[in-house]
N, CA and C atoms as a LAMMPS dump frame, in Angstrom:
ITEM: TIMESTEP
0
ITEM: NUMBER OF ATOMS
360
ITEM: BOX BOUNDS ff ff ff
-5.0000000000000000e+02 5.0000000000000000e+02
-5.0000000000000000e+02 5.0000000000000000e+02
-5.0000000000000000e+02 5.0000000000000000e+02
ITEM: ATOMS id mol type element x y z
1 1 1 N -248.469 185.63 287.102
2 1 2 C -248.781 184.127 288.009
3 1 3 C -249.768 184.754 288.946
4 2 1 N -250.31 184.094 289.373
5 2 2 C -251.668 184.204 290.453
6 2 3 C -250.568 183.487 291.874
7 3 1 N -250.285 184.119 292.589
8 3 2 C -249.471 184.657 293.516
9 3 3 C -250.956 183.657 294.599
10 4 1 N -250.054 182.799 295.609
11 4 2 C -250.957 182.334 296.689
12 4 3 C -252.544 182.044 296.349
13 5 1 N -252.759 181.505 294.997
14 5 2 C -253.594 181.126 295.277
15 5 3 C -254.848 180.594 296.254
16 6 1 N -254.053 178.837 297.073
17 6 2 C -254.451 178.655 297.731
18 6 3 C -255.082 179.156 299.394
19 7 1 N -254.483 180.381 299.325
20 7 2 C -254.809 180.656 300.695
21 7 3 C -256.115 182.292 300.514
22 8 1 N -256.127 182.647 298.938
23 8 2 C -257.041 183.141 298.722
24 8 3 C -258.717 182.838 297.964
25 9 1 N -258.488 181.782 297.961
26 9 2 C -259.613 180.624 297.872
27 9 3 C -260.878 181.251 298.559
28 10 1 N -260.697 181.52 299.668
29 10 2 C -262.674 181.767 300.501
30 10 3 C -262.18 183.402 300.421
31 11 1 N -261.806 183.95 299.422
32 11 2 C -261.763 185.244 299.157
33 11 3 C -262.926 185.699 297.544
34 12 1 N -264.121 185.815 297.901
35 12 2 C -264.74 185.492 296.215
36 12 3 C -264.313 186.998 295.713
37 13 1 N -263.688 188.061 296.698
38 13 2 C -263.533 189.277 295.723
39 13 3 C -262.3 188.702 295.309
40 14 1 N -260.761 187.642 295.84
41 14 2 C -259.958 187.604 294.771
42 14 3 C -260.317 186.901 293.148
43 15 1 N -261.051 186.075 293.634
44 15 2 C -262.007 185.823 291.656
45 15 3 C -261.27 186.598 290.376
46 16 1 N -261.53 187.948 290.423
47 16 2 C -260.932 188.243 289.045
48 16 3 C -259.684 188.245 289.216
49 17 1 N -258.845 187.786 289.864
50 17 2 C -257.548 188.083 289.868
51 17 3 C -257.549 186.151 289.081
52 18 1 N -257.574 185.807 289.66
53 18 2 C -257.906 184.13 289.068
54 18 3 C -258.085 183.821 288.194
55 19 1 N -259.761 184.41 287.71
56 19 2 C -260.764 184.318 286.268
57 19 3 C -260.071 185.683 285.352
58 20 1 N -259.294 184.964 284.386
59 20 2 C -259.212 186.263 283.558
60 20 3 C -259.448 185.956 282.28
61 21 1 N -259.536 186.68 281.128
62 21 2 C -259.093 185.41 279.726
63 21 3 C -257.761 185.191 279.225
64 22 1 N -257.11 186.164 280.097
65 22 2 C -255.814 185.353 279.816
66 22 3 C -255.613 183.92 280.177
67 23 1 N -255.662 184.263 281.757
68 23 2 C -255.231 182.924 282.51
69 23 3 C -256.384 181.821 282.101
70 24 1 N -257.422 182.449 281.272
71 24 2 C -258.675 180.971 281.005
72 24 3 C -257.581 180.721 279.615
73 25 1 N -257.114 181.25 278.351
74 25 2 C -256.595 180.755 277.773
75 25 3 C -255.575 180.169 277.46
76 26 1 N -254.688 180.606 278.458
77 26 2 C -253.844 180.036 278.931
78 26 3 C -253.671 178.876 280.032
79 27 1 N -255.057 178.624 280.049
80 27 2 C -254.992 177.055 281.28
81 27 3 C -254.537 177.199 281.987
82 28 1 N -254.327 178.045 283.35
83 28 2 C -253.286 177.437 283.873
84 28 3 C -253.425 176.912 285.262
85 29 1 N -252.645 176.036 285.292
86 29 2 C -253.212 175.036 286.225
87 29 3 C -253.693 175.5 287.566
88 30 1 N -253.815 176.778 288.52
89 30 2 C -254.347 177.452 289.23
90 30 3 C -255.971 177.808 289.531
91 31 1 N -256.094 176.833 287.918
92 31 2 C -257.722 177.247 287.375
93 31 3 C -258.823 176.049 288.466
94 32 1 N -257.654 174.693 288.493
95 32 2 C -258.138 173.789 289.88
96 32 3 C -258.639 174.389 290.753
97 33 1 N -257.986 175.385 291.295
98 33 2 C -258.092 176.024 292.622
99 33 3 C -260.351 176.421 292.503
100 34 1 N -260.725 176.325 291.707
101 34 2 C -261.879 176.852 291.22
102 34 3 C -263.243 176.086 291.873
103 35 1 N -262.889 174.49 292.1
104 35 2 C -263.526 173.389 292.371
105 35 3 C -263.892 173.566 293.241
106 36 1 N -263.157 175.027 294.74
107 36 2 C -263.405 174.945 296.043
108 36 3 C -263.319 176.315 296.33
109 37 1 N -263.62 177.716 295.083
110 37 2 C -263.343 178.774 295.327
111 37 3 C -264.473 179.401 296.309
112 38 1 N -264.6 179.994 297.423
113 38 2 C -265.502 180.599 297.717
114 38 3 C -266.305 181.534 296.328
115 39 1 N -268.01 181.26 297.073
116 39 2 C -268.728 181.507 295.964
117 39 3 C -269.496 183.185 295.936
118 40 1 N -269.639 183.507 294.888
119 40 2 C -269.833 185.092 294.591
120 40 3 C -271.047 185.119 294.061
121 41 1 N -271.782 185.644 293.838
122 41 2 C -273.186 186.654 293.21
123 41 3 C -273.437 185.836 292.229
124 42 1 N -274.908 185.917 291.82
125 42 2 C -275.269 185.14 290.948
126 42 3 C -274.731 186.164 289.919
127 43 1 N -274.978 187.52 289.575
128 43 2 C -274.317 188.043 288.283
129 43 3 C -272.732 187.748 288.546
130 44 1 N -272.353 187.528 289.169
131 44 2 C -270.991 187.484 289.136
132 44 3 C -270.006 186.178 288.129
133 45 1 N -271.179 184.917 288.885
134 45 2 C -271.168 183.814 288.094
135 45 3 C -271.429 183.805 286.823
136 46 1 N -272.958 184.495 286.564
137 46 2 C -273.472 184.459 285.202
138 46 3 C -272.3 184.989 284.174
139 47 1 N -272.065 186.093 284.317
140 47 2 C -270.713 186.658 283.979
141 47 3 C -269.754 185.379 283.493
142 48 1 N -269.283 184.839 284.191
143 48 2 C -268.023 183.456 283.913
144 48 3 C -268.431 182.994 282.812
145 49 1 N -270.005 182.915 281.903
146 49 2 C -270.694 181.785 281.392
147 49 3 C -270.415 182.441 280.296
148 50 1 N -269.648 183.877 280.289
149 50 2 C -270.216 184.194 278.3
150 50 3 C -268.651 183.843 277.813
151 51 1 N -268.871 184.419 276.635
152 51 2 C -267.957 183.492 275.193
153 51 3 C -266.506 183.65 275.88
154 52 1 N -266.174 185.033 276.868
155 52 2 C -264.591 185.487 277.021
156 52 3 C -264.47 184.383 277.795
157 53 1 N -264.877 183.604 278.301
158 53 2 C -263.839 182.658 278.85
159 53 3 C -263.992 180.922 278.536
160 54 1 N -264.316 181.197 276.597
161 54 2 C -264.204 180.282 276.133
162 54 3 C -264.8 178.573 276.563
163 55 1 N -265.983 179.006 277.592
164 55 2 C -266.93 177.111 278.082
165 55 3 C -265.163 176.897 278.306
166 56 1 N -264.462 177.224 279.345
167 56 2 C -263.362 176.041 280.097
168 56 3 C -264.512 175.468 280.962
169 57 1 N -264.037 174.833 280.933
170 57 2 C -265.036 173.356 282.164
171 57 3 C -264.59 173.918 283.323
172 58 1 N -263.688 174.162 283.572
173 58 2 C -263.602 174.739 285.413
174 58 3 C -264.335 175.647 285.761
175 59 1 N -263.971 176.738 284.989
176 59 2 C -264.706 178.324 285.057
177 59 3 C -266.372 177.665 285.23
178 60 1 N -266.862 176.867 284.17
179 60 2 C -268.624 176.588 284.078
180 60 3 C -268.668 175.633 284.816
181 61 1 N -268.262 174.63 285.649
182 61 2 C -268.606 174.555 286.66
183 61 3 C -268.538 175.031 288.092
184 62 1 N -267.561 176.225 287.984
185 62 2 C -267.684 176.294 289.126
186 62 3 C -268.7 177.8 289.333
187 63 1 N -268.964 178.242 288.397
188 63 2 C -270.037 178.959 287.59
189 63 3 C -271.661 178.229 288.414
190 64 1 N -272.077 177.63 287.712
191 64 2 C -272.606 176.364 287.792
192 64 3 C -272.824 176.137 289.393
193 65 1 N -272.128 175.73 289.593
194 65 2 C -272.018 175.127 291.589
195 65 3 C -272.544 176.926 292.344
196 66 1 N -272.265 177.717 292.245
197 66 2 C -272.271 178.807 292.615
198 66 3 C -274.163 179.17 292.049
199 67 1 N -274.063 179.19 291.187
200 67 2 C -275.858 179.503 290.95
201 67 3 C -276.43 178.278 291.403
202 68 1 N -276.833 176.871 291.566
203 68 2 C -276.923 175.836 292.388
204 68 3 C -277.045 176.117 294.037
205 69 1 N -276.423 176.674 294.526
206 69 2 C -276.502 177.8 295.785
207 69 3 C -277.216 178.705 296.204
208 70 1 N -277.978 179.333 295.117
209 70 2 C -278.844 180.323 295.131
210 70 3 C -280.389 179.534 295.101
211 71 1 N -281.171 179.858 295.494
212 71 2 C -282.627 179.374 296.053
213 71 3 C -283.149 179.995 294.098
214 72 1 N -284.404 179.169 293.3
215 72 2 C -284.966 179.316 292.635
216 72 3 C -285.523 180.625 292.931
217 73 1 N -285.961 181.498 293.66
218 73 2 C -286.458 182.383 293.84
219 73 3 C -285.531 183.657 293.556
220 74 1 N -284.238 183.364 293.852
221 74 2 C -283.045 184.324 293.119
222 74 3 C -282.589 184.026 291.551
223 75 1 N -282.406 182.529 291.036
224 75 2 C -282.116 182.908 290.218
225 75 3 C -283.314 183.471 288.965
226 76 1 N -284.511 183.03 289.035
227 76 2 C -285.386 183.675 288.587
228 76 3 C -284.882 184.904 287.73
229 77 1 N -284.925 186.097 288.622
230 77 2 C -284.286 187.224 288.062
231 77 3 C -282.797 187.222 286.678
232 78 1 N -282.895 186.053 286.76
233 78 2 C -281.303 186.237 285.469
234 78 3 C -281.098 184.606 284.722
235 79 1 N -282.624 184.271 284.491
236 79 2 C -283.048 183.278 283.291
237 79 3 C -282.764 183.577 282.355
238 80 1 N -283.424 185.173 281.424
239 80 2 C -282.492 185.686 280.284
240 80 3 C -281.045 185.59 279.835
241 81 1 N -280.186 185.655 281.157
242 81 2 C -279.122 185.78 281.01
243 81 3 C -278.904 184.312 280.743
244 82 1 N -278.876 183.624 281.466
245 82 2 C -278.8 182.121 281.807
246 82 3 C -279.182 181.686 280.372
247 83 1 N -280.319 181.916 279.847
248 83 2 C -280.494 181.531 278.248
249 83 3 C -279.537 181.816 277.675
250 84 1 N -279.448 182.882 277.787
251 84 2 C -278.563 183.289 276.585
252 84 3 C -277.242 182.777 276.321
253 85 1 N -276.236 182.162 278.094
254 85 2 C -275.168 181.803 278.309
255 85 3 C -275.285 180.606 277.714
256 86 1 N -276.565 179.667 277.322
257 86 2 C -276.496 178.322 276.421
258 86 3 C -275.622 178.569 274.855
259 87 1 N -275.725 179.801 274.423
260 87 2 C -274.633 179.917 273.211
261 87 3 C -273.067 179.162 273.239
262 88 1 N -272.725 179.534 274.415
263 88 2 C -271.655 179.585 274.833
264 88 3 C -271.09 178.404 275.87
265 89 1 N -271.601 177.394 276.23
266 89 2 C -271.704 176.426 276.929
267 89 3 C -271.52 175.299 276.142
268 90 1 N -269.964 174.777 275.523
269 90 2 C -270.074 173.47 275.305
270 90 3 C -270.183 172.18 275.846
271 91 1 N -269.827 173.057 277.26
272 91 2 C -269.988 171.594 278.195
273 91 3 C -271.554 170.957 278.224
274 92 1 N -272.454 171.546 278.236
275 92 2 C -273.702 171.233 278.404
276 92 3 C -274.007 171.365 279.851
277 93 1 N -273.323 172.652 281.221
278 93 2 C -273.339 172.187 282.361
279 93 3 C -274.328 172.834 283.072
280 94 1 N -274.458 174.056 281.697
281 94 2 C -275.491 174.956 281.919
282 94 3 C -276.721 174.485 281.73
283 95 1 N -276.984 174.099 280.452
284 95 2 C -278.592 173.433 280.062
285 95 3 C -278.904 172.427 280.918
286 96 1 N -277.948 171.071 281.809
287 96 2 C -278.716 170.514 283.004
288 96 3 C -278.627 171.214 283.999
289 97 1 N -278.135 172.407 284.376
290 97 2 C -278.581 173.118 285.462
291 97 3 C -279.9 173.727 285.538
292 98 1 N -279.821 174.342 284.368
293 98 2 C -281.544 174.806 284.106
294 98 3 C -282.5 173.585 284.045
295 99 1 N -282.217 172.627 283.444
296 99 2 C -283.218 171.407 283.437
297 99 3 C -283.539 171.034 285.005
298 100 1 N -282.722 170.936 285.458
299 100 2 C -282.272 170.871 287.097
300 100 3 C -283.2 171.743 287.852
301 101 1 N -282.987 172.371 287.39
302 101 2 C -283.397 173.628 288.485
303 101 3 C -284.955 174.271 287.987
304 102 1 N -285.667 173.472 286.56
305 102 2 C -286.802 173.583 286.256
306 102 3 C -287.897 172.594 287.323
307 103 1 N -287.446 171.591 287.047
308 103 2 C -288.187 170.601 287.848
309 103 3 C -288.466 170.814 289.501
310 104 1 N -287.932 171.602 289.67
311 104 2 C -288.174 171.749 291.102
312 104 3 C -288.97 173.505 291.488
313 105 1 N -289.079 173.795 290.68
314 105 2 C -289.948 175.243 290.464
315 105 3 C -291.074 175.686 289.436
316 106 1 N -292.471 175.289 289.423
317 106 2 C -292.692 175.728 288.323
318 106 3 C -292.913 176.924 287.636
319 107 1 N -292.905 178.298 288.263
320 107 2 C -292.125 179.536 288.2
321 107 3 C -291.153 179.49 287.394
322 108 1 N -290.1 178.929 287.553
323 108 2 C -288.654 179.262 287.004
324 108 3 C -289.125 178.412 285.584
325 109 1 N -289.51 177.232 285.341
326 109 2 C -289.925 176.595 284.692
327 109 3 C -290.531 177.108 282.983
328 110 1 N -291.274 177.408 283.817
329 110 2 C -292.009 178.457 282.675
330 110 3 C -291.677 179.415 282.402
331 111 1 N -290.576 180.647 283.603
332 111 2 C -289.549 181.34 282.773
333 111 3 C -288.263 181.066 282.134
334 112 1 N -288.073 179.867 281.694
335 112 2 C -286.962 179.587 281.582
336 112 3 C -287.774 178.889 279.849
337 113 1 N -288.532 178.153 280.273
338 113 2 C -289.496 177.863 278.608
339 113 3 C -289.937 179.83 277.751
340 114 1 N -290.153 180.534 278.328
341 114 2 C -290.837 181.593 277.792
342 114 3 C -289.225 181.98 276.852
343 115 1 N -288.281 182.504 277.722
344 115 2 C -287.015 182.474 277.506
345 115 3 C -286.657 182.119 276.109
346 116 1 N -286.42 180.792 276.13
347 116 2 C -285.918 179.974 275.212
348 116 3 C -286.567 180.014 274.203
349 117 1 N -288.369 180.555 273.99
350 117 2 C -288.726 180.788 273.041
351 117 3 C -288.427 181.931 272.155
352 118 1 N -288.312 182.509 272.877
353 118 2 C -288.506 184.241 272.85
354 118 3 C -286.765 184.78 272.04
355 119 1 N -285.242 184.248 272.936
356 119 2 C -284.766 184.598 272.614
357 119 3 C -283.486 183.685 272.083
358 120 1 N -283.852 182.326 271.384
359 120 2 C -283.297 181.277 270.628
360 120 3 C -284.244 181.244 269.372
């Protein structure tokens, strides 16, 4: 069981204790705290978009919220991984995020297009 989830949500380093393959598979109620969890790095957020987490809606919402908190100049380095994550996103939230991010940054939009054409 996750102990004191509410008191640790301001500690990004505690995320791996809450979000595991097992907790996602069991859809534990504490996953709702992801809606308010502290922001992690883009690579950590992108790792939550993998097949391991079964496109769990709360996990995807959290990862996308984290990604939205970073500027396009940071996210551009992770476009290949984001494009790959589209395979596992049943919620379409990653697709929506990429479309929104592309509208606001021409270089990012070109990288997204190039990666989609190359890797899908």
